[in-house]
Each structure stands twice: as structure tokens, then as C-alpha cells.
N, C-alpha and C positions, 0 to 999 in steps of 0.2 A: 504493499499500500503506499509506503514511503517512496518508493521508486515511481509510482504513478503520480504521487504528489509532486515530486520534482519535475516529471515530464509535463505535468499540467501547467507549472509556472512557465515552462519553456514555450507552450503553445501561446501564452499571452502576448509575447513580443511580435510575432507576425500578425496576430489578429488585430493588435492596435495599429500596425502599419496599414493593414487592409481597410480599417475603419477610416483612417486619414485619407487613404486613396479614394474612398467613397465620400469624401468632402464632408465628414463629420468632424467638427472641431474637436481638438484634443480635450479641452476643458469639459465639453459635454460628455465625451466618452468617460473621462476620469470620474466624474460625479455619478453618471448613470451605471457605474459598475457596482454601486452599493445597495441599491434596493432589495435585490435578490438575497445577497448575504444577510442584510439586516432582517429580512423576513425569516430566513431559516434560523438564525441565532436567536431571534425573539421567540420562535416556537420551541427550540431547545431549552431556552432559559425558563420557560413556563413550566417545563417538566422537572428540570434540575432543582435541587434544594439550594437556595442562596445562603452563603455565609456572610451575613450583614456586617458583623464586626470586621471581618477581614476585608470586605469591600470598602468599608469606610476608612480602614487604615491605609489601604493601598490604592486608593482611587487616583492619587497624583501619578503614580507610576503607569496605571491603566490609561490615563489620559495622555501621558507622554508617549507610551507605546503606540497609541492610536494616531497621535499627531505625527510621529516619526514615520509610521506606515503610510499615512496620507501624503507626507512629504516625498516619500519614495515614489509613489504614483505620480505626483506632481512633476518632479524633476525628470523621472525616467521617461514618461510618455511625451513630455515636451522634447526630450532629447531624441526620441525616435522619430519626431517630426522633422529633425534636421540631419540625422546621420543614418547610414544603413543599419538595418536591424541587427546584423551579425556584430557589428562593431558596438552597437548600444548595449547588447547583453554582455559583451566582454567588459565594458565599462562598468556596468552594474556589478559584475562579479568581483570587482575590487573589494567588495565587502568582506571577502574571506580573509583579507589581511588587515582591513580597516577595523573590523570588529574586535580583534584582540587589543589593538591599540586603544579603542574606545573603553574596553573592559579594564584596561590598566588605569585610564584616567578616572573612571567612575569607581571601581572596585579596588584599585591598587593591587592588581594580580599582575605579577611580572610575566613577560613573555618567555616561554621555554626556549632553549637554544635551538632545538630542532624545528620549532615554528618559525623562528627568524630565518633559517636557511630555506624553509618552505616558502617563505614570502619572496625571496630572491628568485626562486623558480617560477613563481607566480608572475612576478614583474617581467621575467624573461619571456615567458609564454605570452603576456599581454603585448609586449612590444612586437613580438614575432607575428601574432594574430592581427594586430592592427596595422603594422607596418607593411604587410603583404597585400593589403587591400588595394585595389586599383585607385590611383589618384589620391592617396592618402593626404597629400598636400592640399587637396581641394576640399577636404572634409571641414565642416563648419566648426569653428573653434568653440562657439557658444554650445553646440550640441555635445561636444566632448566635455566641457565643463558641467553641463547639466547632468550627463551621464554619470560622471564621478560624484556629483552631489547626490544623485540618486543611490549610488553605492554607500556613501557616508550615512544617509538617512536610514537606509536598510540595515547597516550595521548598528546604528543606535537603537532601532526598533528591536533587533535580536537581543542586544545586551540588556536593554530595559525590561523586555519580556522575561528574561531570566531572573529578574528580581521579584517577580509576581509569584507568590507562593502557590503550590499545587492545591491547597485547600479551597482556593476559589475555583469553582467549576469552570471548565473550558468554555461552556456556553455563555456564562455570564462575563468571563474574561474577554471573549471575542465580541459579545454585543456591546460592551461598554467601550472598548478600544476602537471598534469599527465605527460606532456611532460618533466617536470623538473625531476620527479621521474624516468621516463624511461631513460633519458640520463644518470643520475647518475649510475643506475644499469648496463646499457650497458658498461659504462667505467670501472665499478668494475669488471664485469665478463668477460672482454676481456683479453686474446683471447678465443675463443669459444673451448669447447672440441671437439675432433675429433671423427668420427664414430657414431654420434648421428643421427638416422633416421629423417630427416627434417619433413616428413609428419606427423609422430606420435607425434614428439615434438610440432610441430605447433597445431595439434589437441588438445593435453592436455593443451598447453598454452592458446589456445582460450577458452576451456572449463573453465579453472580457471579465465580468464578474464571476462567471462560472469557473473559469480557469485561473484567475488571479486571486480569488477570495473564498468562494464557497467550497469547491471540490478539494483544493489542496489542504485548506485548514481542517476540514472534517477528516481527511485521511491522515493528516499528521497527528491529530489528537487521538485517533483510533490506534496508530501504529507506534508512535513515539514512545509510550510507556514500556514497550516490549523490546526497544532497541537502546543501545548505549548511544551516548552523545556523539561519539566518533562515527559510528555506523550511520546515524541519522544524517550528519553533515555529508558524508560520502554520497549516500543515496540521493540526497536533495540536490547534489551537484549535477544530477541528470538534466536539470534545467538548461544548462549551458549547451551540451551537444544537441539537444532537441531543438533549442531556439536557432542555433546556427544551421542545423539541417533543414528545418522548415522554412527558414528565411531563403535557403537556396532553392528549395523545391516550389514554394508558393509564391515567393516574391521574385524569383529568378535573380538573386543577387549572386555575384561571383564569389565562390568560396573555393580556394585552391588548396593544394596539398600543404603549402607552407602555413596557411592559416589553420588548417586542421592540426598541424604540428603544435602551433601555439595553443590551440584549445587543449590538446593532449597534455601539453606542459602545465597548463593551468590546473587541469584535473589532477595531475600528479602531485602538484603542490598542495591541493586540497587534501588528497589522501595522506600525503606525508604530515602535513600540518595537523591532521586529525588523529594520527596514530600517537600511541603512547611511547615515550622514550624507553629504550631497552634498559632494564634494571641491571646494574652491575652484579656479576656473579660473586658470591660470597667466597672469600679467600679460605683456602683449606688450612 
């Protein structure tokens, strides 16, 4: 299930690009991805028993997690408007090395040595994957900056989510944080652009919401308790090859062997960084 969740996130990237190609404004798609997840999480929250004391104690972290998740969509989808989808997801994937740095700043947890080396591998893979794209010099600088900001926001959302205790049910956790992200984006994108066909916009927004919010969140909550943190991160990394592959097939973006080598290097860095350092053997 975790593998499907990662693949689901990967579908989001080309779907957003297709929505833009159908003349749906990015802001409209970003906001309209939320109604379906909010409905599902509301139904689940009605069944789950709320822990009101825990919710009251940790509501700032829930709101911050939602705001960071909303900022991820804000920056990333705007980036996809300006850069190729394959490059956009590579930029977003910088969260795998940004998250440990954010964790150090918030939790004062030092970065293990092997993770530092894994970050160097991820950087090398990023340069290889991005540098082999045709016309890299013509890539929009603002699009690159927005993609990196999306990676920073995603890293913050992951670190902050880790501070929310398990005693708060996943349904209430998802409902509060998702509602916070939705409210932030509605306020930012108001007023709405005129002349947007509502049915088409709602259809594309719902499709994005299925793959970016509803399906992966449900699958992660169902499978994550049975997996270790390292294996969870490795399986979730399926987002990267799925997004690059679908960008090539659906959007006809050029993806060469060198770029796939960069993607492979990034995945190698993820696996290496997620692994535990080998314990020294006891001396006899």
C-alpha cells in the first residue's frame, strides 16, 4: 500500500500539467483539490473518537503542518506552470535532504554521517537529472526557485507532522491540517479568476485531489504503522520515477538515459540516507 501511495503522488505532477494545458488556472486547481479530501476526512472523523485534550495541546502543530502542506501545493504547482514536469518533481524531491536540516533546526537532532554522504549523492543526481534536460539554460529561473521552495515547504510539513502524537487519530489529524491548508490557499487565491468553466475546473481539481491528498493519505495511514520509518521513506520515493515516467509518456517530455541515471542516483541517496549505520562489531 505504501508503494501505491508513493506512485499516487507521482501521478499528481503530470495531472497538474495537463490541467494547466487545458487552461485551468493553477490557483483554481490548487484550491479545488481539497473538497473531496475534506469530505472523506470529515466522514472518518465522525467515526473516530477524538482526543480533545491532545487536540487542544497540539493544535498549533496541526495548523502549521496544514499551512506547510498548503504552501507545498502553492509553490510546486506554480513551479510546474513554468518548468517541465520531470524537472519540477526533481526539484520537489530535494525535501529528502532539506528535511534532516529542518529537523536539526527544530529538534536539534544532528545529521548522521552516512546521511551527509547520501545528501552528496542526491545533489549529484539532481545536477545530472536537471543538467541533461534539453535547453537547461532556457529553464525559467522563477520556476526553479518555486520548485525548491516547494521542497522546503514539504520538508517542513514532514518534520512538523512528526511532532504530532499518535494518540490523535489520523482522521482528526488529517481533517484539521487539511482544512488549515485549504483555508490559507482560499485566502491567498481570492478573488477567483473570471471565465473559468466550473465543471472542468472542479473535475481537474478533484482528480488532483484524489492523487495528491485522498488516496495517498489513506494508504499511508493504513500501512505506515506496520513499516519502519526507513522502509516507509524508501517506498514513498516511488513518486519520483513514476512522475518522470508519466511526464515522458503523457506529456511527451524528453527524458534521456543521463536523466534516468540522475533519478537513479537520487533514489540511491534516499535508500542510503534511510538505512541505519552499521553497528561496530564488539571486540573479542
